[in-house]
C-alpha positions in Angstrom: -35.3 11.6 -37.3 -35.3 8.7 -35.2 -35.1 9.5 -31.2 -35.3 7.0 -28.4 -35.5 8.2 -25.2 -34.3 6.1 -21.6 -35.5 7.1 -18.0 -36.0 5.9 -14.9 -32.2 4.9 -13.4 -31.7 6.6 -10.3 -30.0 5.5 -7.0 -31.0 2.5 -5.3 -29.5 0.1 -2.4 -28.2 -3.1 -2.7 -31.0 -5.3 -3.2 -33.5 -3.4 -4.6 -35.5 -2.4 -8.5 -35.6 -0.3 -10.5 -37.7 0.3 -14.4 -36.0 1.2 -17.0 -37.9 2.2 -20.4 -36.7 3.7 -23.4 -39.4 5.3 -25.4 -39.0 5.2 -29.5 -40.7 8.3 -31.8 -39.2 7.7 -35.8 -39.2 4.6 -36.0 -42.2 1.4 -36.7 -41.0 0.2 -33.5 -42.9 -3.3 -34.6 -40.0 -3.7 -36.7 -36.8 -3.1 -34.6 -35.1 -5.7 -32.0 -34.8 -3.9 -28.7 -31.4 -4.5 -26.2 -30.2 -2.8 -23.6 -27.6 -2.0 -23.3 -24.5 -1.0 -19.9 -21.2 0.7 -19.4 -19.1 1.5 -16.8 -16.1 4.1 -16.3 -13.7 2.4 -17.4 -15.6 -0.7 -19.6 -16.7 -1.4 -22.6 -20.2 -1.1 -23.7 -21.9 -4.8 -23.9 -25.1 -5.9 -24.2 -28.1 -6.2 -21.5 -30.1 -8.1 -22.9 -32.2 -8.2 -26.4 -36.4 -8.8 -27.3 -37.2 -9.4 -31.0 -39.5 -7.6 -32.4 -42.8 -10.0 -31.1 -41.7 -10.4 -28.0 -41.9 -14.4 -28.1 -37.6 -14.5 -28.0 -35.6 -12.8 -25.4 -31.9 -13.0 -24.9 -29.5 -12.6 -21.2 -26.5 -11.7 -20.8 -25.6 -14.3 -17.9 -24.9 -11.4 -15.2 -28.0 -10.7 -15.1 -29.6 -13.6 -15.8 -33.0 -14.3 -13.5 -32.9 -11.2 -12.0 -33.1 -8.6 -15.4 -36.6 -8.6 -17.6 -36.2 -7.4 -20.7 -40.3 -6.8 -21.9 -42.6 -4.5 -24.9 -45.1 -2.2 -25.8 -45.5 -2.4 -29.1 -48.6 -0.4 -28.5 -46.7 2.7 -26.9 -43.8 2.1 -29.2 -41.2 1.3 -25.8 -38.7 -1.2 -23.7 -38.6 -2.0 -20.7 -35.7 -3.8 -18.1 -38.0 -4.7 -15.4 -34.1 -5.0 -12.6 -34.8 -6.9 -9.3 -31.8 -7.9 -6.8 -29.4 -5.3 -8.2 -25.6 -5.1 -6.9 -23.7 -2.6 -6.5 -21.2 -4.2 -9.9 -24.9 -3.7 -11.7 -24.2 -0.1 -11.9 -22.9 1.9 -14.7 -24.4 3.8 -17.9 -27.6 1.9 -19.3 -28.3 2.3 -22.9 -31.6 1.2 -25.2 -30.9 0.6 -29.0 -33.3 -0.2 -31.4 -32.7 -2.7 -34.5 -34.0 -2.3 -37.8 -33.5 -3.6 -41.2 -29.6 -2.8 -41.3 -30.3 0.7 -39.4 -29.7 1.3 -35.3 -30.1 4.0 -33.3 -29.0 4.5 -29.8 -30.2 6.7 -26.9 -28.4 9.0 -24.7 -28.5 6.8 -21.9 -29.8 7.4 -17.9 -27.8 6.6 -15.0 -27.8 3.5 -12.4 -26.4 4.0 -9.3 -26.1 0.8 -6.4 -25.0 2.1 -3.8 -25.9 2.1 0.3 
């Protein structure tokens, strides 16, 4: 059974930083494209960042370019999202998604709140 478990969400002040982690199990992690999505109250879930299987290629939503960095450690089956210069509009529940072949898997999410 595939499991994706996110961690690292917290309450942080504007301008602060957080590092989210997503640990995968039951999945051939090195074969999976991994992504982070977020969903704010009343809004649709939106793609934040993606990283290819070897980590060579990444994609970022315009709203987070230059502030967020996605990375992965295939030996640990873990994907990370380093978030710097956080803004109140980054407040959302952040979800990890893994895509391998035709299958997609989601984690349960971790809450990030940016507020003074």
